[in-house]
C-alpha positions as CSV (number, residue, x, y, z in Angstrom):
1,M,121.3,112.8,84.6
2,S,118.6,115.2,85.7
3,L,117.0,115.0,89.1
4,S,113.6,114.1,87.7
5,K,115.1,110.9,86.3
6,K,116.5,109.8,89.7
7,L,114.9,107.5,92.2
8,K,114.6,108.6,95.8
9,C,114.5,106.0,98.5
10,N,115.6,106.3,102.2
11,D,116.7,109.9,101.5
12,E,119.1,108.7,98.8
13,L,119.1,109.8,95.1
14,L,119.9,106.8,92.9
15,S,120.1,106.7,89.1
16,N,117.2,105.0,87.3
17,T,118.7,101.7,86.5
18,H,117.5,98.2,87.0
19,G,120.4,97.5,89.5
20,N,119.3,100.4,91.7
21,K,115.6,99.4,91.4
22,M,116.6,95.9,92.6
23,K,118.5,97.5,95.5
24,I,115.3,99.4,96.4
25,L,113.4,96.1,96.2
26,Q,115.9,94.6,98.6
27,W,115.4,97.5,101.1
28,I,111.6,97.1,100.8
29,M,111.8,93.3,101.5
30,E,114.1,93.9,104.5
31,E,111.6,96.4,105.9
32,W,108.7,93.9,105.3
33,E,110.7,91.2,107.1
34,K,111.3,93.4,110.1
35,K,107.6,94.2,110.2
36,E,106.1,90.8,109.5
37,N,108.8,88.6,111.0
38,P,107.9,85.4,109.0
39,L,108.9,82.1,110.5
40,M,111.0,79.9,108.3
41,D,109.0,76.8,109.0
42,L,105.9,78.5,107.4
43,I,105.2,78.8,103.7
44,S,105.5,82.6,103.9
45,G,109.0,82.4,105.5
46,R,110.3,80.0,102.9
47,E,108.8,82.1,100.0
48,F,110.4,85.2,101.4
49,D,113.8,83.4,101.7
50,S,113.7,82.2,98.1
51,D,112.5,85.6,96.8
52,Y,115.3,87.4,98.8
53,E,117.9,85.0,97.4
54,W,116.6,85.7,93.8
55,V,116.8,89.5,94.4
56,M,120.4,89.2,95.7
57,K,121.3,87.1,92.7
58,M,119.8,89.6,90.4
59,I,121.6,92.5,92.1
60,D,125.0,90.7,91.7
61,E,124.2,90.0,88.0
62,T,123.1,93.5,87.1
63,Y,125.9,95.2,88.9
64,T,128.6,93.0,87.4
65,H,127.0,93.5,84.0
66,E,126.8,97.3,84.4
67,Q,130.5,97.5,85.4
68,T,131.5,95.8,82.1
69,L,129.7,98.4,80.0
70,N,131.5,101.3,78.5
71,V,130.7,105.0,79.1
72,Y,128.5,105.3,76.1
73,Q,126.3,102.4,77.1
74,R,126.0,103.6,80.6
75,A,125.0,107.1,79.4
76,R,122.2,105.5,77.4
77,R,121.0,103.9,80.6
78,F,121.5,100.4,79.3
79,Q,119.0,98.1,81.0
80,T,120.1,94.6,81.9
81,M,117.0,92.7,82.9
82,D,114.8,91.0,80.4
83,K,111.0,91.2,80.3
84,Y,110.4,88.1,82.4
85,H,112.7,89.3,85.2
86,R,111.2,92.8,85.2
87,R,107.7,91.4,85.6
88,L,108.8,89.1,88.4
89,A,110.5,92.0,90.2
90,N,107.2,94.0,89.8
91,Q,105.3,91.1,91.4
92,L,107.7,91.0,94.3
93,F,107.5,94.7,94.7
94,K,103.7,94.6,95.1
95,K,103.9,91.4,97.2
96,Y,106.1,93.0,99.8
97,D,104.1,96.2,100.1
98,G,106.1,98.4,97.7
99,Y,104.4,101.7,97.5
100,R,106.8,104.1,95.7
101,N,105.0,106.5,93.4
102,G,105.4,105.6,89.8
103,M,108.1,103.0,90.3
104,N,107.8,100.3,87.6
105,F,110.4,97.8,86.5
106,T,108.8,97.2,83.1
107,K,109.9,100.6,81.8
């Protein structure tokens, strides 16, 4: 895979798959949590907690699915998330101050 098709986050180069995009979303959410420090008895804290659980569930699902693929399917960058989940991930990315240039889950 060429370097132009790789994602760069926290000085790491990752392949452009949905699993790695979800990993970047996890890092962004953890950074947001450190900065905002939401209380769990407030609505924002409970929303963050449920959103974070969803992201972790999606990471588990995408990585287990990607491991079951053969080499040909991996080479074609088989994407594992459907349209609804990609849009929800985009919303979470924007909600938690994601600002990576050109990063879009719907592609």
